[in-house]
Structure formats: structure tokens, C-alpha cells
N, C-alpha and C positions, 0 to 999 in steps of 0.2 A: 504492499499500500503508502502509496506519495503522498505527502501530508508537508504543508510550509506552516514555521509559524515567524509572524513579521512581530518585533516589538520596539517601542521607540527610546533610544539610549539615553538619553540629558535632558533638562527639561528648557534649555538654551540656546539661540544659535550666536555664531561668530557674525563677525560683520560679511564675512565673504565664506564662511562652508555651511553647509547644511547641516542638521542633526544628525549623528550616526543612526542607522537602522542596521541591524540585521536579521535576514531573513532563512530559515533551518529548512531545508528538503530533507527526508526521511524514507529511504528505504529499510525495510523489517528483515527480522531474521527469518528463515522458514529452517522450518522441522527440527529445531532443538538445534540447528548448528550456528555458531558464531558469523553469519553471512550478511548483519545488518552494517548501516554507514548513515554518518551521517553527514552534511555539506553547507556549510555556513556559508553564504551569499552578503556581501556589503555595500550600502549605498549611503552617500553622505561621507561626513568626516574628511580625515584632512591626511596624502601622504602615506606611506606603509602602515601596514597594520600588522599586529601580532594578536595568536589566538591561543587562549588559554581556556584549555576544557577539563572539566568536571564532574566524576571522578574520570583519573588519568586512563586516555581509552588505553588499545593494544597497539595500535597503531595510528598516529597523524596528529600527535600530541604538538602544539605548536604551526600546524598549520589549516587550512580550512575545511580538512577533510578528513575525516576518524571513518576508519572500518574495522572489519572483524566483531562487531559487537555483537553480543546476545542481548536476550529482553532487558532494559529498565531505562534508566531515565538520566540524559546530560544536558550540562549546563556550558554555556562557552561564553566568554567573555573577551571584547572585541576593542584594542584600544589602538588609536591612531597616532599620527607622528605629535599633535597638539597636545597628547594625554588623555583626548576625551573617550571615552568610552560605551558600549553598549552591550547589555546580554540577553542572552534570550535561550530558552530550555525545551527539548523534545524530548518525548519517550520512543523507544523502541519495542514493536510488538513482533512476538513470535507464532508467524502464520504456520496453520499447520503443511503447508501446499507451497509451490511457487507460486509468485502472485503472476501468472500469465496474464490472465483479464486486464490490470493496471499496465502489465508490460505490453497489452495490443494497442491499449490506448495512449500509450507515449511513442508509439509507432509512425513512420511513415509508410506511405503506397503507392503504387504507381496502379491507374487504373489500366484493366484491359482493353486491347483492340475489340472490335463486335466480331464475335465468332472466333477469336483466337485467344488461347491460351496464354498471353503476355503480360498479367497482369502481376507484378510484385509485392510481394511485403518484406520491409526492412524491421525487423523487429526489434528492437531496444531491447538487448538484452540488463544492460544495466538497471534495469527498473525488477527484474525476476526477485531479487533478493537471494539468488543463491550463490554456487561458485563454478565459473566454466574449466573446463568447455562443457559446453551444454550439445544436447544431440534432438531433434527436433524431428518429428514423423507427424502427418498429417492423415485424419481420414474424411473424404478418400483419401488414398496416398497420391502427393505430388509435389514438385519441387516447390521452393516460395519465391523462386525466380522466374515461376511458368504456370501462372494460375488463371483460370477461366472464370468470368466474371459473371456477378449476381446471382451467386449460390453460395449458401453459408457452410463454412467447413471446421471441423476440428482440429485444433492445437495442442498434441503434446509436447511435454518439454521435459526433460529428466538433466540436472545437473552432475557436477563430478563426483558428488558427496551420495547419491543416490533418491537425491529430494527431487520430486516429479510435481507437475500441475496442468490443469488444463483449461482450456479457452474455446471459445467458438468467435468466426470474425467473417464477414464478406467482402471481399475487392469488387469494387464496381465496374458495370462496363460500360465502354464509350457507345452510346446508341446513336448511328447515323440517323437523321431525320427521314420520314419512308412517305414516298409517295401514296395518294389514300386512291387520286383519281383524276378525272379530266370532265369539262363542258364545253362541248362546241355551240357557239352561236354567230349568226349570220344569214343571210337569204336565200330562198329554196334557190338550189342549182349554181349559188354563187359562191365565192371564195369566203371563206369563214372570216368574221369581222373583231371576234374574239374568242381567244380559248383560255379557260381560267384550269390553271392544274392547281388541286391539295393536295395539302400537308400533313401531318399529325404536329409538327410546331414550325417553327419559324423558316423560313426559307433558308439553307444555307448561303454565305457568304463569299467572295474569295477564291473563286472557282473559274473556271475557263470553258469556253464556248466551243461545239466544234458542231456542224452542220452535212449537210448533203455534198457541197462546195466546199469543205473544208472547214478551217478556223473561222468562227464568226464575232465579231466586232462592231459596235458595242455590244451588252449584255442582250439577250431575246424579246426581255420581256421586261415588264417591272413587278418586283415585289414587296406584296401586301399582307403584311401579318404570315397568315400561314398560306398564301398564296402565291403562284407567279402569273402574272397578266399580260398572254400575249394579245397584243394589238396588230401589229404591224410586224408579220416573220420577216428578219434578213434578208433570205433565201427562197429557193424552192421549197414547195412542198416536200415531206420527209422526213427521216428519223433525223433529231438534234440531241447531240449528247452532253451533259453538263458533269464536268470533271473535277472532283474537290482533291486536290494533290495531297499525296502519301506525305504523312510524318513519321518516321521508323519510331517504333517497329511495326505502326500500322497502316495497312494499305490505302492505296485511293479509295474515294467514291465517285461511282459513275450513275446518272439520271437520265432515263431517255426519255422524249417528249416526242410524241409523233404529231406532226402537221398535215393535215388532210387538205387536198385540194379544194373541195368542195363540202357545202353541208346539202347531203341527199335528203335530208328529212326536215320540214319544215317546220311544224308544228309540236309543240311542248306540254307535257302534263310533269310536273311534279309534287312533293309534298312529303311529310314526314307519316311513318306510322309510330304512334306510341304508348304506352299503357297510361290511361288517367287515373294516376292513386288517387287526385283529390276529387274527382266527379265533375269538372267545372268543363270539361269539352274543350279546353283551351291548354296547348303545352305550357309548361313553367317548370319551375324547378324540383318541385316534388314529383316530378314526372321522369317516366325514363323511354329511351328509344331504342326501338326492336333492329337491333344489327341483321342482316344473312337470310329475310325473310322473303318472300316469295308475295309478290305483289302480281294481280293480273287484269290485262286488257281484253275483258271476255269478246267484244264486238272484233277487235282486231287479231286475237288469238294469238297476241304478244304475254311476257312475262317477263319481270323486272326482278331483282335480289336489291331489296337496301341494303344500302353501306354501311360502313362501320359506325356510322350514325343516326342507324334508322332513317336514312331519308332514299328516297325513289326519285327516278324520272324518267320518261319516256319521252323520244323525239320521236315521231311518228308523221305520216299524212296528212295531211285536214282530212276529218268526218266525224263519227258520233260512237262514242266508244260507253263501255262501263268497265269503269275502276271498282274490282274487288279484291275480298283479303278476307281468308278460311281460315283457322283455325279452331280446335274444340277448346282449349284452352282458354281462349279470350271472348268477350261478348261485347258487345256493343249498344251503348246507352244514349250516343248524343246523335242531332239533329239529323247531322250527315252522317249515313252508315254505309255500308259496303251491301248490293252495290251503288253504283252512284255512277248516274246518266250526265254523258257532259260531250259537247260538239266543239273541235279547233276547226278555223276556217281564216279566211283573210282578215275580217274582220277582230277573231279572238282567235290567233295564234299561239297563245301559251293563257295556262291556268295553272292556280295550285290550289292541291285538294290532300288536307291533309287526315288523317286516319285516326280517330280516339278511341281505343278499344277500354275495356272493362276485364277487371279479374280480378274474383273474390276469394278463390279459393287457392291456397297451397299448392304449386307442384313441383319438386324438384325430379330431377331425370340425370341419367347417365350414359355415357358412351363409352366404348374400348373400342383399341388396338393393338396389336401387338406384334412384332418384330418377326423374322425370320427365325426359325430353331436350331441352331447347328451341335454338333456333337462337341463339349469343350467351348465354349461360347458363351456370352451374355446374350439372353434377349430382353428385349425392351419391350415393357407394357405401358400404355398410355392410355389415360383416363381422363375424361374432361367431363365435371359435375356443372350443373345449371340450374338456375333459379329461373323458373319458368314465368313466374307471377308478381302481383305486386304487391307481394308480404314478402320480409326478411323471413329466411328461410330459421332459422335458429341455429343451436349448432350441430354441425353431422359429421356422419362419421359414417368413413368408407373403407372398404372392407374389398380384399383381392384375397379370394380362395385361388389357388394356382396348383399344377402337380407337383405334388412330394419330391420327385424329382428334381425339380429345379430348386437352389436356395440363393437365398439373399444375400447380395453381398455389396454393402455402400461402394459409389463410384462417379467420378467427376464428368457432369457435363456441361454444358454451356445452352444457355437460354438463347441468346442470337437474335437476333431479326428486333431488335428492341420490346418493348410494354406490349400487351396482348390490347389493344384497342376495347374498350368496355367492358374488360374482362378483370378478374382476381386472380393473377397468378401466383399460384404456388409451388414452389421449387421444392420446397423440404423433402427430408426424408422422411419416412415411414413411422410412426411415432413406436410401433411395436411391430415385430416380427415371431414367428413361431411355427414350424416345418409347415409348408404348405397353406401358407395366411401369411398376410402385410397388410397394417391396418393406421390407417391417416386418422387423427382426431381433428376438426375444425371448430373450436370453439369458439371463432367469432362467426363463421357461417357463411353466408350466403346474400349481399342486397339484392333486392328487385333488379330484374334482369343480368346481374354477374356470373360469372364462371370463375371454376376453381381447375385448373389443370395440374394433374399429377402424373409422375411419371416416376418408374422404377426400373432398373435391372435384375436380373433373373439369369442364375450361372447356371448352364446343362453339363454335367458329367462329361469326361471325354471317353464316350463309352460307344465304340460304333453298333451295336445291337442296338440301341435306339432306332436308327434311321429308319424307316416307315412308318413308325406309333405316330400317334395321336398325342398332343399335349392341350389341354382343357383349363382354362381359366375363365373365372365369374366374380365381376364386382358388381358391388349393392353398396347403395347409401341410403343410410338411415336418418329420417328426421323427426323432431320432436311434433311436427305439427300432423292435423291430419290431410292426410296426402290425397289431394285430387285422384290421381292416377297413379296405381302402385305397379304398373307394367311398364312404364319406363325408369323405373328404380334400380333397376336390372341387369345387365348384358353378359353375354356370353361370346366368346370366341374359341376357337381351336385351330392348330396347326401342323401341320405333319412335320417330323423333323426329318432333314435333308441333309446330302454331304456338299452339297455346294448350291448354288442359289443364285439368280440373276437379282441385283437389290432393287431394279426398281420393276415395279410388278403391281397387278389392281386386281384385286380380289372381288368376287361380286357374289353375296351371300343371302338366302332368301329367310325370310321370319323362321321358316323349319329348320335350318342350318344348310341346305344344300346350296354346293356351287356349282351347280350340272343343271338341276330342273327346276322351272317354276310351276309348283301342282294348285290349279284355282280353283279357291274356296276351303286350301288351306294353308295356304301363303299370302299376304298382302302387302308384305313391301321388300326391295330390293336394298342392302347396306354395300355402297361401293366402299371399299378402301384401297386408297393409292399410296402405295410405299418408295421411298427414293433413297439415294445414296450417292452423297459426292465422292465417286472416286478418283480421281480427278488428283491434281499434283502442289492444288493452291484452292484457300477461301474460294466458295462461289458465291459472289454478292445478292444475286438475284437469281430466286426461282420461279419457274411460273409451270403450270400445270395448266394444257390444255384437255380438255375432254368433250368432245362430239357426242352429243345423247341422240341413243334411237328413236327414231319419230315411235317405237313401239312404248316408250316412257312418258309417262301423264307430267308434266314441267313444274304443271299447279301443285302438284304431291313435294317438290323437292324440299327437302331440309339439310342446311348446312348441321353436321352434328360436332367438327373441330378439326382442327389441326396441330401440329407439332410446334410450327414457331407463328409468329403474330404474321397476319395475314391478308390480303384483301379479296374480294370474292365478286364474280362478275357471273349476266347470263345474257348473251346478244341474243340477236333476232335468229342468227343461225343455229340456234339450238347449241352454241360452244357455253360451255361452265368453264371458265379460269380460277383458278386460286393463283395470286398474286404473293411472294413470299419478298417484297421489297426490300433490300438490305440484309437480308439474313442471315449473309457472311456464314454460311455452312462451311464448318473446318474440311479439308480432305481425308478420308480413308487414311492414309499415312502418317497424318500427323495425329489426330483424335479420333479414333474408328468408331466408338460409340456416339460421339456427336455430332457424327458424319450422316446420318440418318433422318429422315421424315417422314412425316405421314398426312393425308389430307383424307377425310371422312367426309360421306354426304348418304342421307335416303330416296329415294324415290320408290315411287308405285308404276307396273304397268298400268295403259287403256285395264279397266274392265273385261270389254271384249275381245280380249287379245286371243286369235284364233289360236287351236290347236295344232302343236308340232312345230308352231313359230319359235326362232331363235331370236333371243335377246344378247345382241353381240356388243361390247363395248370393250372400246383400247383407248389411251389417252398417250399425249403427246410431252414429254417432260425435258424441259429447256434449263441446262444450265448457262447462264450470262449470254454470250454472244456463240458458244456452241452449240453444233445441229443437233435436232431433237433426239430424245431419245425414247424409244416407240417401246411401249409397255406389252404383256401380253395380252390375248383377247380374252375376256371373262365371257363366259357362253353358260346360256341358262335354255334350254331347252322348255319348250310350255305342252307339261302332259296333258294326256286327257282321263287319268284314270291312274289312282294309286296302286292297284293292283299288283301282284309281283310276276312278272313276266317272265316265260322261261325259255328255254331254246334248247336246238336240236343237238341232239348229245354227241353228232358226229361233230360238230361244231367246235364246241366245246365241253370237255370233262371235266370236273374235278374231283379231289380225295386228299385226304379222308374225308367223310364227310355220313356223321358230325367231324367237324374239324376241333385241333387243341391247340396250338400255340402257333404251325403252320398249314397256310391251305393251298394246293397246289394243284397247279391248274394246266392242260393242255389242250393248243389249238391245232386246227387245219390251217393256221397261218401264222406258224413261229416268226416272231420278234417282238420291238418295246412294247411296251402298254402301257396306258396309265389306269390305274386299278381305282375305283372306286366301290367300299363297303356302304350300303343302303341302310337304314331300318326300316324296320316297315311302315313307322311314321311318316317316313319320308327323306329323314335327316341323312345327310352324309358323313357316318359318325368315321371314317377311313379312308385316306388316300394319299396312295405310293406311287411315286411314277418311276416311268422305266423299269418295270418287272417283266420279266420273259419268262417265269416258270413256277413261282410261288408269291406268295403274300402272306405278310407277319399278321396274327390274329391276337394275340396272345392277349393285347389289352382290351378284348371285345367283352362284354357283358353276356352272360348265356342268352341264349335265342335263336331264332331266324334272323336272316340277313340276306339282301340279293347282291352279288359279285358281278359288279360293269366294268368289261373291259373295252377301253378307247383307243382306237389307232390314231395315229395324226391326220389320218384323211376321213375319220368322223365315222369311220366301220366302227359298230359297238358290237359287243357279244352281254349276254347276260344271263346268268342261272343261280339260280336260289341254294343255299347252306344253312346249315345248323351248327352253330357255337355250343361246345359241351363244356 
């Protein structure tokens, strides 16, 4: 503990000298060792000082620092060259541990670059109260000159005498300002007269511009608060780049601006979507906006997503439209209610329509995504908890039940990409962990509309026999309130253990858990998870996921569930859904493998009248900065006409033994590599194993009747039922 004692020395001043003052700084002893010290600092007085300590210290008599002290009280008399003196007294306390928290408070640091582990902590060892040299370890383990920012870590310090202590701290991360979106205005068919780009903070200055024709000077537009307004582009239409130069060790920051040649949609409607907490039908400080919600223009067949601040905007041709928003969680009690009919024409080219919603019942939901499972590596589990209602959630308990083969180990990862907009982001470690379960306590709960983002890494043993088995996990959130919809308080996911994997992939999973079949009447929604990884050699500043949604999916049912980093999401008239991670600063896998991963997740329903035997195919493109896009696999769901078990000709596929034990063998008339799917009687895919030739490991299945589906890359499929004993 560091303490200071300041006493006036004498009651008078000379004509030229202030009164002599003495200040004592104390470092307490620790663990019963004589490691305390006292430092005397002086002000005022004249000339050289002499120091007389009482009782006599082990070392330091006659100078301003005494050390080697045990618990006790010491006083010092300081005399200057004029004979004036002052006295101060201090007490040493013996602490049971090294004073790590106090040493952290007295230390200096360097903030980490965005998405890079470049933070540094310069621990002030003089304030520990021990005897050097010191050994320092961190949890999670990392060097003190290579710290990732914005997440707490523990510091364990031990001195040469065996005394130890612990403290917790966090090094901040420098987050670049992120772009949220843009607004194009101008005459129909003509050049834009104004383009406004929106940011989540003041537009950064000090950068350099470059455009289609090279460098641009003067700046392209005027910075006004959190916006950049371009009224007269200094060059041709196209992409312009604004570059903030690098300051070592941080990288340069680039912003991309698209200047279109013409304005194609001449009319516009915009507004805010918000929950009217105080029921006055007007947005004010007590209300909260709803981001990433689908607003529909029914007459025009268009949909739009509200932005991070709950604002929507359509740019459309002249015409008559019905604006609507539907969600069972929210009601409508105001005069302006969905659907709203309006007309846009030359006389009224634009209008503003705010939609005020009511929510009288509490509703908390949770969504989950998991990373690939490989023996000997850690598997990421991402959980997003959302308070959907206008009522504070109260304290929350979040539990993740996972396969007991996995073990929890604290690891370090970067948040990257800045704070979550309209989100409360929790990056803390679980409060408790036991085999097969980790748990977080959120005593403050969530305010209306807020989210909590949780992440944990679970280690899979280096056992190759696990390849082909399925790992399952279930996450639940418990609230003290009477939740209106308990079905969204739990989420489950499963992943097949593989030996190698494509880090950029897309998964589509139905309500029943299948990733190959859609069963009408049994399935109600599809959850898509897109996973990505930076496998390059430098951090990715911006990542964009572009997903063209097939026409069999009803855009009005789209719901954004969550993502691994701060993001902006948009949906254009061509059914292209985009997740933009602006300035995510995603580390490369070589420098920080765990932090190099990310994901996006959304939910959507097919149209009710989808035809039997239709195939819902969906893939996505992932852009890392200026590199060519990485194409994911295609998620393919076939619409089934029945849930009955389909048999097969024994001449085409034979399986044995049946009933099966740990291994199910098979023989086909067309030998080769198959993807094997084991389907339960309720339609759920309970086991998926790629690249099988003649056998499938089924030891993890519960006893019962199943269907084995063997699928070739050509689409050819064989099926047969079997019994697991």
C-alpha cells in the first residue's frame, strides 16, 4: 500500500525561503519479511538537507530513503542549511501478500492497436513490497509486451522470498472510428447532389485521399460531427480511399467511399423504429431504438433492415406503398400503426414515418454458434443474449452445457472492431466451471434492447478416434421475470469432429436440427451460421460477408441473431444480405489463431407454399480487405414430402451388423467417398461424417432406430434404416 504523510515544519518563514515541509511515501512489508521502505521528500527550506530517522533503520540513516523495514512506526527530522527543521511520522503495515493491485495502479501502459496484440504493461515493481527479482505470470498466459486490448487478465507475481500476490487489470485498445452507412440524394436519373457518410464517432482528420484518378486534393468532402458530406466529388464516379497513415506499431487505417454516377431511385421514405417505453407515441430519451429489424414495403415487395440506430430508409420509384413491421414481441398502440399507406410523387418525393411499438411483457433470448472441432485444438463457443422487451431483464444466469470430452481453459482473445453499437458487450470469463458446464452471472442484467456477447474456448483432447463423432452443446439464459417466450431462452448446436476443415464455411440448420432436409409441418425456420478466418499474413482491416438469399426464402421473416465483432448489416433490393465488419482488425492466424476467427448468424423462413423436392441452396462470399472473395460451401436443404423412413434396394446398399454396435459397415455398388448422415426418427441429423468409404462410427448414438443417408458430390443418394443397440 502506498501512503503519503505531509506535515508543516515550523511556524514562520524567512524573507526569502518557504517553510520546510516533509512528505513520506510508504511501501509496506509483505509476508512477514523485512521488505518495507519509506521515502522522504522535501519542499521549501534552503540549501542541503540532513535526515535523522528514529528508531535507527537497518539501512538508510542520514539519507532520504530507509529500507529493509518490518511492521512499525518511524519518524524523520529534516534540517536545512539555515538550521530550520521539520518532522514527519509514518507506519509500516505488514501485508499478507505482495501489493500487486497497488503496483498496477502506479504502473504505466501502452494501449494495444486495434485487433493486434501490441499492448504493453510496465509494472512498477518498486510498489510491490517484496524483494526482487520477481517472476510474473498471467492468466491467460501472454507476454507483458504483447497484450491484446479490452479484456481483463490476472497478474500473478512472486518475489525472491516466495511471497506472492495477484491483481487484475485490462489494457485498453485503440478503436478506429467505423463507418455505418451512406445516404445518396439528387435528381432522378441525374448525378448525386449530396452524399452523406455516417460514422460512429467524429470523422478522423489527418488522412490522405486517393480516387479513381489517383491522389485527391483538397479533401473530398466536409466533416460535420459524425458525418462526411460530399457535395462536389473532385473526380469521376467510383471508389475513393481515405488513408490514415500508420503510427508504429499500429497499421494504417483505410476508409472506402463509393460515389455513384447517377441517382436511380428518385423518391424516399425513412423513419425510426422504436419501443415507446413511456407510451407518448414520440421518440424521446426513455425509449430505445430497434436495430437490424426488417421493415417491409408490401406494395413494392421490398424489405429493408434498420441500421445500428434503428433507422430505416427506402429509395424507391414514385408510387403508392404500404409500410409494415411485424413482430410478435411488440404491439402497436399509437395512431400511426403498421401497415401505413402513403404515396410518393413529384409533389411529395419524400416522407418520414416513425413506427412506435409497445412491449409490455419481458422477453430475453439467446442464440449460439460454435467453431470447428478438431482433436487437440480449442473450439470457440459464441453466445449472444438479447433483451427484446422494454423492461430491464434483472439479473441473468447464462449456462453452457457442453460435451464432457471438452475442457475449459482460459485463453486470450481480442474483441477487435470497436464497441458493439447499441450493445452491452461482456468479454469476461465464466464465473464458474465444472466438467461439462460453464456459467456466467450477469448481476446487472440487460437494459431494454441491449445485448450481452459471451465467448468461451473449450479444448478437445488430441484423440484421433474422436474424428467422426458429434459434439453437442446447449446454452440457456434464466431471468427472474415472467418471460413471455421461453422457447428462445435456450439454443442448441452440434458439430462433427473433423481432422481438417475449411475455415470459411456456411451452415444451414432447420428447427429440427437437420442440415440436409426441410420437413414442412415440422420445421419452422432455418438458422444460417457463416464462419470465417483470416488465414493471411497480416490483420484484416475490413471483412464483408455478401450473401444472396434465394427466392424460396421469405425476406420479411429475416432476423439477425448476432456476430462475433461489431458490424453493420444491410439488405438491398437484389436480396443481397451484407455483414460489414468495418475496421475489425482481425488478426491473422499465424499471430493469434484463436482471435483470427469470426462469425455472423441469422434466421429466416421459407415461404409456406414451398414445393416438395425443392432445394434451398445458399452460399456466401467473404471479402478480406481488397483480396478476391472467398466462396463458402453451399448449404443445401431438400424439401421432403414425408418423414417416413425410406428403404433401398439391398443390391445398391447393404449395411452390417444390424443392429450395430460402435461401428456400422456398409457396401455399395458404386464404391467411393460419401458424406454420411445419420437421421433420427424425428428428422434430426444426429451424426454427420464426411469422406467415408465403408464404415461410420456410431458409438455415441443412443439406442434406437435410425436412417443412414450416403450422399455423393454428384447428388446421388442411398438410404437404409438400421438399429443401434
